[in-house]
C-alpha positions in Angstrom: -41.3 -21.5 -20.6 -44.4 -21.3 -22.5 -46.0 -19.4 -25.3 -44.4 -15.9 -25.4 -42.0 -16.5 -22.9 -40.2 -19.1 -25.3 -36.7 -17.9 -26.3 -35.9 -18.0 -30.0 -32.4 -18.3 -29.4 -29.9 -20.3 -27.1 -27.8 -19.2 -24.2 -25.0 -19.6 -25.9 -26.3 -18.0 -29.2 -27.0 -14.6 -27.1 -23.5 -14.8 -25.3 -21.4 -15.1 -28.6 -23.7 -12.7 -30.6 -21.9 -9.4 -30.8 -24.9 -7.4 -32.1 -27.0 -5.4 -29.9 -26.8 -2.3 -27.7 -23.5 -1.8 -25.6 -25.1 0.6 -23.1 -24.6 -2.4 -20.1 -21.1 -1.7 -20.1 -21.6 1.2 -18.6 -24.0 0.4 -15.6 -23.1 0.2 -12.1 -23.6 -3.6 -11.8 -20.9 -4.2 -14.5 -18.6 -1.7 -12.7 -19.0 -3.7 -9.6 -17.5 -6.7 -11.6 -14.6 -4.3 -13.0 -14.0 -3.4 -9.5 -14.0 -7.0 -8.3 -11.6 -7.9 -11.2 -9.1 -5.1 -10.3 -9.0 -6.7 -6.6 -8.4 -10.1 -7.8 -5.8 -9.0 -10.2 -4.0 -7.0 -7.8 -4.1 -9.6 -5.1 -3.2 -12.4 -7.3 0.0 -10.3 -8.7 1.3 -9.3 -5.2 0.4 -12.1 -3.0 3.8 -13.6 -2.9 5.7 -10.0 -3.1 7.1 -10.3 0.5 8.4 -7.3 2.6 8.1 -4.2 0.7 8.0 -0.1 1.1 5.7 2.0 -0.8 7.4 5.3 -2.2 5.2 8.3 -2.9 6.3 11.7 -4.4 5.5 13.8 -7.3 5.5 13.0 -10.9 6.8 16.3 -11.7 10.2 16.0 -10.2 12.9 16.4 -12.8 15.8 14.5 -13.4 18.3 17.1 -12.0 16.3 17.4 -8.6 17.9 16.3 -5.7 14.6 14.7 -4.8 15.1 12.4 -7.8 18.4 11.4 -6.9 17.2 10.6 -2.9 14.5 8.5 -4.7 16.9 6.6 -6.8 19.1 6.2 -3.5 16.2 5.1 -1.4 15.0 2.4 -4.1 18.5 1.0 -4.0 19.0 0.9 -0.1 15.5 -0.4 0.7 16.4 -3.5 -1.8 19.8 -3.7 0.2 17.7 -4.0 3.4 15.6 -6.6 2.0 12.4 -4.9 0.8 10.7 -4.8 -2.5 9.7 -1.1 -3.9 6.4 -0.2 -4.7 5.4 3.1 -6.7 2.8 4.6 -8.4 4.6 3.7 -11.6 4.7 7.1 -13.0 7.4 9.3 -13.7 9.4 11.7 -11.5 10.1 10.5 -8.0 8.3 7.1 -8.7 10.6 6.4 -11.6 13.7 7.3 -9.6 12.4 5.1 -6.8 11.8 2.1 -9.4 15.0 2.7 -11.0 16.8 2.5 -8.0 15.5 -0.7 -7.0 15.6 -2.3 -10.6 19.3 -1.6 -10.8 20.1 -2.8 -7.4 18.6 -6.0 -8.4 15.5 -6.0 -6.5 11.7 -6.0 -7.0 10.5 -2.8 -8.6 6.6 -2.5 -8.4 4.3 -0.1 -10.4 0.7 0.4 -9.6 -0.6 3.0 -12.3 -3.8 4.8 -12.6 -5.8 5.5 -15.6 -5.4 9.2 -16.0 -6.1 11.5 -19.2 -2.7 13.2 -18.7 -0.4 10.3 -17.6 2.2 8.7 -20.3 1.8 4.9 -18.6 4.4 3.0 -16.6 7.9 4.0 -16.4 10.5 1.6 -18.0 11.9 0.7 -14.4 8.8 -1.4 -13.4 9.4 -4.9 -13.3 6.0 -5.8 -12.1 3.2 -3.3 -13.1 -0.8 -2.9 -13.1 -2.8 0.0 -14.3 -5.8 0.7 -12.2 -9.2 2.2 -13.3 -10.1 3.3 -9.6 -7.9 5.0 -7.0 -9.5 3.0 -4.1 -8.6 -0.1 -5.4 -5.0 1.1 -6.2 -5.1 2.2 -2.5 -5.9 -0.8 -1.1 -2.7 -2.5 -2.9 -0.4 0.2 -1.6 -1.4 -0.4 1.9 -1.8 -4.0 2.0 1.5 -5.2 0.5 3.5 -2.5 2.3 5.4 -2.9 5.6 5.9 1.0 5.7 5.8 4.5 3.6 8.3 6.8 2.3 6.6 10.0 1.4 8.9 12.5 -0.5 7.7 16.2 -1.9 4.7 15.7 -4.0 1.1 17.4 -4.7 -2.2 16.4 -3.8 -1.9 12.8 -4.6 1.0 12.5 -2.3 -0.8 14.1 0.5 -3.8 11.9 -0.5 -1.9 8.9 0.2 0.1 10.2 3.1 -3.0 11.0 5.2 -4.9 7.8 3.9 -2.0 5.9 5.8 -2.2 8.0 8.9 -6.0 7.7 9.1 -5.7 3.9 8.9 -3.0 3.8 11.6 -4.8 6.1 13.8 -8.0 4.2 13.5 -6.4 1.1 14.0 -7.9 0.0 10.9 -4.3 -1.7 9.9 -1.4 -2.4 12.1 0.8 0.4 12.8 3.6 0.9 10.2 6.4 3.6 9.9 5.8 6.6 7.9 8.9 8.4 6.8 8.4 12.3 5.3 11.6 12.9 3.4 12.2 16.6 3.2 12.3 18.9 6.5 12.3 22.1 4.4 9.2 20.5 2.5 7.2 19.0 5.3 8.2 21.6 7.9 5.3 23.8 7.6 2.8 20.9 7.5 4.1 19.4 10.5 4.3 22.9 12.2 0.5 23.3 11.3 -0.4 20.0 12.8 0.9 20.5 16.0 0.3 24.4 16.4 -3.3 24.1 14.7 -4.7 20.5 14.7 -3.0 19.6 18.1 -3.5 22.8 20.0 -7.4 22.8 18.9 -7.6 19.3 20.4 -8.5 17.6 16.9 -5.6 15.3 17.0 -3.8 13.6 20.2 0.0 14.1 20.8 0.5 10.6 20.1 -0.7 11.2 16.5 2.6 13.2 15.7 4.4 10.1 16.7 3.1 8.1 13.9 5.8 9.6 11.6 9.4 10.9 11.2 10.7 13.8 9.4 14.3 13.6 8.2 16.7 14.5 5.3 19.1 11.5 5.7 18.1 8.5 3.8 20.2 6.0 5.7 18.3 7.5 8.9 15.1 6.6 7.2 15.9 3.0 6.1 17.2 2.5 9.9 13.8 3.8 11.3 11.9 1.5 8.5 14.0 -1.6 9.7 13.8 -1.0 13.3 10.0 -0.5 13.3 9.9 -3.8 11.0 11.9 -5.8 13.8 9.7 -4.4 16.6 6.6 -5.3 14.6 8.1 -8.9 14.3 8.8 -9.1 17.8 5.4 -7.9 18.9 3.6 -10.5 16.6 6.0 -13.3 18.1 5.0 -12.1 21.5 1.4 -12.5 20.6 1.6 -15.6 19.0 3.2 -17.1 21.9 0.7 -15.6 24.3 -2.2 -17.1 22.2 -0.4 -20.5 22.4 0.1 -20.4 26.0 -3.6 -19.3 26.6 -4.7 -22.5 24.3 -2.2 -24.6 26.8 -3.7 -23.4 29.9 -7.4 -23.9 28.8 -6.6 -27.5 27.8 -4.7 -28.5 30.9 -6.7 -30.4 33.5 -7.1 -28.3 36.6 -6.9 -31.5 38.9 -4.2 -33.6 38.2 -5.4 -37.4 38.1 -4.5 -39.9 40.6 -2.7 -43.0 40.3 -5.8 -44.9 39.9 -7.1 -42.5 37.4 -9.6 -40.7 39.8 
């Protein structure tokens, strides 16, 4: 650089100089870097988690609500079945599931979200991260879970439920078990899916087989475990088929004679 283009300071000086406008931290390019950092931190934190189930439900569920006790039982029994437990890290159902998992000696994960009315991570989270963006958080819920337990909740719970069903329906992810816990709570929604969406041709009959509705924790755990076993068996068969295909293409079609011809 020459003449007016010559810089009057070094790159390092400009990096360390704290003075100057800070508007740049609110620009879209900088947001992209923040989004990237959330993906990197989440992937790094959960990469070695192992088999896990995401549990969703209302943050407004009280301690004396039967759903709080059920969520705690879910956390405990999922750990007993060999799973880590992932929740949104907040109060209510999330706290209960984290508590059950932590007290059972399992891995209790909380994926929080930056909201003006949230109080932060519940005390039963062993591994936790707060996200700025819902879509990066959703990626972690889906990527590191082998199934979903959906307990009574509000808009956020419905959002997570239909996100999972949409990904499975469109085959963006390998199909995984989804449990709707609470027949009285979910019955009206399921009836509407059947009598309105299905009847009007907006979904297919197979789409209603992507989830089960139950009031029995043990039945839900059994369904999740069985689905996991079937998925493992299917993956093993696919690997064997791929290996056989490779072997068949590498084997000579005409065996060599004794003289090598």
